[in-house]
VOBADREN-538800 format. One line per 10 residues: number of its first residue (from 1); their letters; for each residue x, y, z of N, C-alpha, C. Coordinates in steps of 0.2 Angstrom, whole numbers. Layout:
NUM> A> X:Y:Z:X:Y:Z:X:Y:Z; ...
This chain:
1> MNIDEAKQAV> 4:-6:0:0:0:0:4:6:0; 3:11:-5:7:17:-5:5:22:0; 8:28:0:6:33:5:-1:36:4; -3:37:-2:-9:39:-4:-15:34:-2; -14:28:-3:-18:23:-2:-19:22:6; -13:23:9:-14:22:17:-18:28:20; -17:34:17:-21:40:19:-28:39:18; -30:37:12:-37:36:10:-40:30:15; -36:25:17:-39:20:21:-41:23:28; -36:28:31:-38:31:37:-44:36:36
11> RRRVWTALDE> -44:39:30:-50:43:29:-57:39:29; -57:34:26:-63:29:26:-65:27:33; -60:25:37:-62:23:43:-65:28:48; -62:34:47:-65:40:51:-71:42:49; -72:43:42:-79:45:39:-84:40:41; -82:33:41:-87:28:43:-89:29:50; -84:30:54:-85:30:62:-90:36:63; -89:42:60:-93:48:61:-100:46:59; -101:44:53:-107:42:50:-111:37:55; -108:32:57:-111:27:61:-113:30:68
21> AGAVAPPGAA> -109:35:70:-111:38:77:-116:44:76; -118:45:70:-122:51:69:-119:57:71; -113:58:70:-109:64:73:-107:69:67; -111:69:62:-110:74:56:-117:76:54; -117:82:51:-123:85:48:-123:82:41; -129:82:38:-130:80:31:-125:84:26; -123:81:21:-124:75:18:-120:69:21; -117:70:26:-113:64:29:-105:66:28; -101:62:31:-94:63:31:-90:62:25; -92:57:21:-87:54:16:-86:60:11
31> GHIPSFVGAE> -80:61:9:-78:65:4:-77:72:6; -78:74:13:-78:80:15:-74:81:21; -72:88:23:-70:89:30:-76:89:34; -77:84:38:-83:83:41:-86:89:45; -93:91:44:-96:96:47:-99:92:54; -95:92:59:-96:88:65:-101:91:70; -104:87:73:-109:89:79:-104:91:84; -106:97:87:-101:100:92:-97:105:89; -97:107:83:-92:112:80:-93:119:84; -99:121:86:-100:127:89:-96:127:96
41> EAARQLARLP> -97:121:100:-93:121:106:-86:120:105; -83:117:100:-76:117:99:-74:124:98; -78:128:94:-76:135:93:-75:139:99; -80:138:104:-80:141:110:-74:139:114; -73:133:114:-67:130:118:-60:133:115; -60:134:109:-54:137:106:-54:145:108; -59:148:108:-59:155:110:-58:157:117; -58:152:121:-56:153:128:-48:152:129; -44:150:124:-37:149:125:-33:155:124; -28:156:128:-24:162:127:-21:163:120
51> VWQTARVVKA> -20:158:117:-17:159:110:-22:162:105; -28:160:107:-34:164:103:-34:171:105; -35:172:111:-36:179:114:-31:184:112; -24:182:111:-19:186:109:-18:187:101; -21:182:98:-21:182:90:-25:188:87; -21:192:83:-25:197:79:-27:196:72; -23:191:69:-24:189:62:-25:182:62; -30:179:59:-32:172:58:-32:170:51; -29:165:49:-30:162:42:-34:156:43; -40:155:40:-44:150:41:-46:146:34
61> NPDRAQLPVR> -48:140:35:-51:136:29:-58:138:28; -61:137:22:-68:139:20:-73:134:22; -71:128:25:-76:122:26:-81:124:31; -87:121:31:-92:122:35:-90:120:42; -86:115:43:-84:113:50:-81:118:54; -78:123:51:-74:128:54:-78:135:54; -84:135:51:-88:141:51:-89:144:58; -91:140:63:-91:144:69:-85:147:72; -79:144:70:-73:147:72:-72:154:68; -74:154:62:-73:160:58:-78:166:61
71> EVALRDGKLV> -84:164:62:-89:168:65:-86:171:72; -84:167:76:-81:169:83:-75:174:81; -71:173:77:-65:177:75:-68:184:73; -73:184:69:-75:191:67:-79:195:73; -82:191:77:-86:194:82:-81:197:87; -75:193:88:-70:195:92:-65:201:89; -67:203:83:-63:209:80:-56:207:77; -56:200:75:-50:198:72:-50:199:64; -44:200:61:-44:200:54:-43:193:52; -48:191:47:-48:184:45:-46:184:38
81> YMAVPAMANP> -42:179:36:-40:178:29:-43:171:28; -48:170:23:-51:164:22:-49:162:15; -47:155:14:-45:153:7:-51:153:3; -50:156:-4:-55:155:-9:-55:147:-11; -61:145:-11:-62:137:-13:-57:136:-19; -54:130:-18:-49:127:-23:-44:132:-25; -43:138:-21:-38:143:-23:-38:145:-30; -44:146:-32:-46:147:-39:-45:154:-42; -43:158:-38:-42:165:-39:-34:167:-39; -32:171:-43:-25:174:-43:-23:177:-36
91> RPFYQLDPTQ> -28:180:-33:-28:182:-26:-32:177:-22; -29:172:-19:-32:166:-17:-35:166:-10; -36:172:-7:-38:173:0:-43:179:0; -49:177:4:-54:183:5:-51:186:11; -52:193:11:-50:197:17:-56:199:21; -57:196:27:-63:198:31:-61:202:36; -62:209:35:-60:214:40:-66:215:44; -66:214:51:-72:215:55:-75:222:56; -71:227:53:-73:234:53:-77:235:47; -77:230:42:-80:231:36:-86:226:34
101> VGPEAADSKQ> -85:220:37:-90:215:36:-93:212:43; -98:209:43:-101:206:49:-99:198:49; -101:195:55:-100:188:55:-103:184:50; -108:186:47:-111:182:41:-106:181:35; -101:186:35:-96:185:30:-92:179:31; -92:176:37:-88:170:38:-90:164:33; -97:164:31:-99:159:26:-96:161:19; -93:155:16:-89:156:10:-93:160:5; -100:158:4:-104:161:-1:-105:168:0; -106:170:7:-106:177:8:-100:181:7
111> AAAVAPVVAP> -94:178:9:-88:181:8:-87:183:1; -89:178:-4:-88:179:-11:-91:186:-13; -97:187:-10:-101:193:-12:-99:200:-9; -95:199:-3:-94:206:1:-87:207:2; -82:202:2:-75:203:4:-71:203:-2; -66:208:-1:-60:208:-7:-56:202:-6; -53:200:-12:-48:195:-12:-41:198:-12; -36:194:-9:-30:197:-8:-25:191:-10; -19:193:-12:-13:189:-13:-8:189:-7; -4:185:-6:1:185:-1:4:191:0
121> DEMQPVDLVV> 6:195:-5:10:201:-4:6:207:-2; -1:205:-1:-5:210:1:-8:209:8; -5:204:11:-8:201:18:-3:203:24; -6:203:30:-2:204:36:0:197:39; 6:197:43:8:191:46:2:188:50; 2:181:50:-3:177:53:-1:175:60; -6:176:64:-4:173:71:-7:166:72; -13:165:69:-16:158:70:-18:156:64; -17:149:62:-19:146:56:-25:141:59; -31:141:56:-36:136:58:-37:132:51
131> CGTVAVNRSG> -36:125:52:-37:121:46:-42:116:48; -45:113:42:-50:108:42:-46:101:42; -49:96:45:-46:90:46:-51:84:45; -49:79:42:-53:72:42:-50:68:48; -44:67:49:-41:63:55:-35:67:57; -33:66:64:-27:69:67:-25:65:72; -19:64:74:-17:60:79:-13:65:85; -12:62:90:-10:67:96:-3:70:95; 1:68:90:7:71:88:6:77:83; 0:78:81:-2:83:77:-2:81:69
141> ARIGKGAGYS> 0:75:67:0:73:60:-8:73:58; -9:76:53:-16:76:50:-17:74:43; -23:72:42:-25:71:35:-31:75:33; -31:79:27:-37:82:25:-41:78:20; -45:81:16:-49:77:12:-46:74:6; -40:76:5:-36:73:-1:-34:78:-6; -37:84:-6:-35:89:-12:-29:92:-11; -26:93:-5:-20:96:-4:-19:103:-3; -25:107:-3:-25:114:-3:-22:117:4; -24:114:9:-21:117:16:-14:117:16
151> DIEVALLTEA> -11:111:13:-3:111:13:-1:116:9; -4:117:3:-1:122:-2:-2:129:1; -8:131:5:-9:137:8:-4:139:13; -2:134:18:2:135:23:9:136:20; 11:132:15:18:132:12:19:139:8; 13:141:5:14:148:1:15:154:6; 11:153:12:11:159:17:18:158:21; 21:152:21:27:152:24:33:155:20; 32:153:14:37:156:9:37:164:9; 31:166:10:30:174:10:32:177:16
161> GLVGPQTTIV> 34:173:21:35:176:28:30:177:32; 24:175:30:17:177:34:16:171:39; 18:165:38:17:160:43:25:158:45; 26:158:52:33:157:54:32:154:61; 38:154:65:38:151:71:33:154:76; 31:160:75:27:163:80:19:161:78; 18:158:73:11:156:71:9:149:74; 4:149:77:1:143:80:-4:140:74; -4:133:73:-8:130:69:-13:125:73; -19:126:72:-24:123:76:-30:120:71
171> TTVHQLQVID> -33:114:73:-38:111:70:-44:110:75; -50:111:73:-56:109:77:-59:103:74; -60:98:78:-63:91:76:-67:88:81; -71:83:79:-75:79:84:-70:74:87; -71:72:93:-66:67:96:-65:61:92; -70:58:88:-69:52:84:-64:54:78; -62:60:77:-57:61:72:-50:61:75; -49:61:81:-43:60:85:-41:53:85; -36:51:82:-35:43:82:-28:42:85; -27:36:87:-21:34:91:-15:32:86
181> EDIPETEHDF> -17:30:80:-12:27:76:-8:32:72; -2:29:70:2:34:66:-2:36:59; 0:42:57:-3:44:51:3:45:46; 2:42:40:8:43:35:9:50:33; 15:52:33:17:59:31:22:60:25; 21:65:22:26:66:16:29:73:18; 34:75:14:38:81:15:34:87:15; 28:87:11:24:93:11:19:94:16; 18:89:20:13:89:26:15:93:32; 11:97:34:12:100:41:8:97:46
191> RVDLIVTPEA> 11:98:53:7:96:58:4:102:62; -2:100:66:-5:105:70:-1:106:77; -2:112:80:1:113:86:-5:111:92; -11:112:90:-16:111:94:-22:108:91; -25:103:94:-31:100:92:-37:102:97; -42:105:95:-48:107:99:-54:103:97; -57:99:102:-63:96:101:-68:99:106; -74:97:106:-79:100:110:-78:98:118; -74:93:119:-72:91:126:-65:92:128; -61:94:123:-54:94:125:-49:98:121
201> VIECRPRRRP> -44:100:124:-38:103:120:-32:99:121; -29:97:115:-23:93:115:-17:97:112; -12:97:116:-6:100:113:-2:95:110; 1:97:104:5:92:100:12:94:99; 16:89:99:23:90:98:26:83:95; 31:84:91:35:90:89:32:93:83; 34:100:82:32:103:76:35:100:70; 31:101:65:33:99:58:30:103:53; 34:107:49:31:112:44:36:112:38; 33:112:32:37:113:26:40:120:26
211> AGIVWEHLSP> 46:120:23:50:127:22:46:131:17; 43:128:13:39:131:7:36:126:3; 34:128:-3:31:123:-8:36:118:-10; 33:112:-10:37:106:-13:35:105:-20; 38:108:-24:36:108:-31:36:101:-34; 40:96:-32:41:90:-35:35:86:-33; 31:88:-28:25:84:-26:18:87:-30; 19:92:-34:14:94:-38:14:93:-45; 8:90:-47:8:88:-55:7:95:-59; 9:95:-65:8:101:-69:1:103:-70
221> EKIAAIPVLA> -4:98:-69:-11:99:-69:-13:103:-63; -10:101:-57:-12:105:-51:-9:112:-51; -3:113:-53:0:119:-54:-4:124:-58; -6:121:-64:-10:125:-69:-17:127:-67; -20:123:-62:-26:124:-60:-27:129:-54; -21:131:-51:-20:136:-46:-16:142:-48; -20:147:-50:-17:153:-53:-10:156:-49; -11:156:-43:-5:159:-39:1:154:-40; 0:148:-41:6:143:-42:8:144:-49; 3:144:-54:5:145:-61:9:151:-63
231> RHPRRGKR> 8:156:-58:12:162:-59:18:163:-55; 19:158:-51:24:159:-45:31:159:-49; 36:163:-46:42:164:-49:46:158:-49; 45:153:-44:49:147:-44:46:141:-48; 40:143:-51:37:137:-55:42:134:-60; 42:128:-61:47:124:-65:54:123:-62; 55:126:-56:62:124:-53:61:118:-49; 60:112:-52:58:106:-48:63:102:-48
């Protein structure tokens, strides 16, 4: 079994466990970052942490599972950068400024209507990254739904100097998404520093983050489909 097959096997087990427990909202877990029951409480749990309270700038994924986190961030007056779905814009992040938009802009469809898009060179340094996850272990190794966008976003912002040692990476998940087994990792995978569930906060060590984009792991089709990569000055230096 190669690493992609091993990751997919973990996804299938977690998706099945969530569906069987009735722990996800329709249409179910499979194929998605699971919109888990208790997402609102996990967001409240995160908002009680000092690392949240001191964060001024948050970068977040656009999935529904983390919608409550994005809403809390805007209510708390934080500047939020939310990835454009599939990074399909040359400026691949929505800029949600709480002085300009309300919490309803935390929904990706609303953001598309009211928020400007920005490129990394137009962004401020990020204090906290919030990512969506299918499965994560207590060392912080995680698996997304398989498209690889979170890894690319973090790598891109790291290269731009916007994500660094001062940045905390966190995910909010259902307890069933926290697994005890090893998770296969590649050079482009990052680990989270904190896992927040509705019931618990788990600190993860050691840190693991890419220094930047691992071009050898990206197909020409993937690069061509993401405008910010297609225009990247290091494109082709593989």
